[in-house]
C-alpha positions in Angstrom: 9.9 36.9 0.0 7.2 38.4 2.1 6.2 36.8 5.4 2.8 36.1 4.1 4.2 34.2 1.1 6.6 32.2 3.3 3.8 31.5 5.8 1.5 30.2 3.0 4.3 28.0 1.5 4.8 26.6 5.1 1.1 26.1 5.9 0.3 24.4 2.6 2.9 21.8 2.7 1.5 18.3 2.6 3.1 17.4 6.0 1.6 20.4 7.9 -1.9 19.7 6.5 -1.5 16.0 7.3 -0.4 16.8 10.9 -3.4 19.1 11.3 -5.9 16.4 10.1 -4.2 14.0 12.4 -4.5 16.3 15.4 -8.2 16.9 14.8 -9.0 13.2 14.3 -6.9 12.4 17.4 -8.9 14.8 19.5 -12.2 13.4 18.2 -10.7 9.8 19.0 -9.9 11.0 22.4 -13.3 12.1 23.3 -14.7 8.7 22.0 -12.2 6.8 24.1 -13.1 9.0 27.1 -16.8 8.3 26.6 -16.2 4.6 26.4 -14.1 4.4 29.6 -16.5 6.8 31.6 -19.9 5.7 30.2 -19.3 1.8 29.6 -16.2 0.4 31.0 -16.0 2.1 34.4 -19.7 1.8 35.2 -19.2 -1.9 34.9 -16.4 -1.9 37.3 -18.3 0.3 39.9 -19.9 -2.6 41.5 -16.4 -4.0 42.4 -15.4 -0.7 44.0 -16.0 0.2 47.6 -18.4 3.2 47.5 -19.6 2.2 44.1 -18.4 5.2 42.1 -15.0 5.2 40.6 -15.1 9.1 40.2 -15.4 9.6 44.0 -12.3 7.6 45.0 -9.9 9.9 46.8 -6.8 9.5 48.8 -6.5 12.4 51.2 -8.4 15.6 50.8 -7.4 16.7 47.3 -6.0 13.5 45.5 -8.6 12.1 43.2 -7.4 8.6 42.4 -10.7 7.7 40.5 -10.1 10.4 38.0 -6.5 9.4 37.6 -7.6 5.8 37.1 -10.1 6.9 34.4 -7.5 8.8 32.6 -5.0 6.1 32.8 -7.5 3.7 31.2 -8.1 6.3 28.5 -4.2 6.5 27.8 -3.9 2.6 27.7 -6.6 2.2 25.2 -5.3 5.1 22.9 -1.8 3.8 23.1 -3.0 0.3 22.2 -4.9 1.6 19.1 -2.0 3.7 17.9 0.4 0.7 18.4 -1.9 -1.4 16.3 -2.3 1.1 13.6 1.4 1.6 13.3 2.0 -2.0 13.3 -0.5 -2.5 10.4 1.1 0.4 8.6 4.6 -1.1 8.9 3.5 -4.6 7.8 1.8 -3.0 4.9 4.9 -1.1 3.8 7.0 -4.2 4.1 4.6 -6.0 1.6 4.7 -3.0 -0.8 8.7 -3.2 -0.9 10.1 -5.3 -3.7 12.1 -8.3 -2.7 15.7 -8.0 -3.1 16.5 -9.4 -6.5 19.7 -11.4 -7.3 22.2 -10.0 -9.7 21.1 -9.5 -13.3 22.5 -11.4 -16.2 24.9 -8.5 -17.0 26.1 -8.3 -13.4 26.8 -12.1 -13.4 28.8 -11.7 -16.6 30.8 -8.9 -15.1 31.5 -10.9 -12.0 32.6 -13.9 -14.2 34.9 -11.6 -15.9 36.4 -10.1 -12.7 37.0 -13.6 -11.5 38.7 -14.8 -14.7 41.0 -11.6 -14.5 41.9 -12.3 -11.0 43.1 -15.7 -12.1 
């Protein structure tokens, strides 16, 4: 099998395509969350911060604490959304699974025969 055919078979598998779509959507979602944090949440917090701007908070000459805090808030929001999505997916899968059924009539009969033979 040629390299091109192998690559085509690999690249067109459903899981690879799903992963690519997930990465693209995740990148777009990350931008939305960054905008939410940088443009809405942190400006509401600015009046509570000495100096009034979270982006300018620094500890020492090169340690940008404000930028780190903004990225941390981004991460927490994204992690929370992913957690909630996975939790919803898992609860949906549990509802789809059939309940464990008891033994069928045939199985009950076989168990009775087995128990009778033991006696």
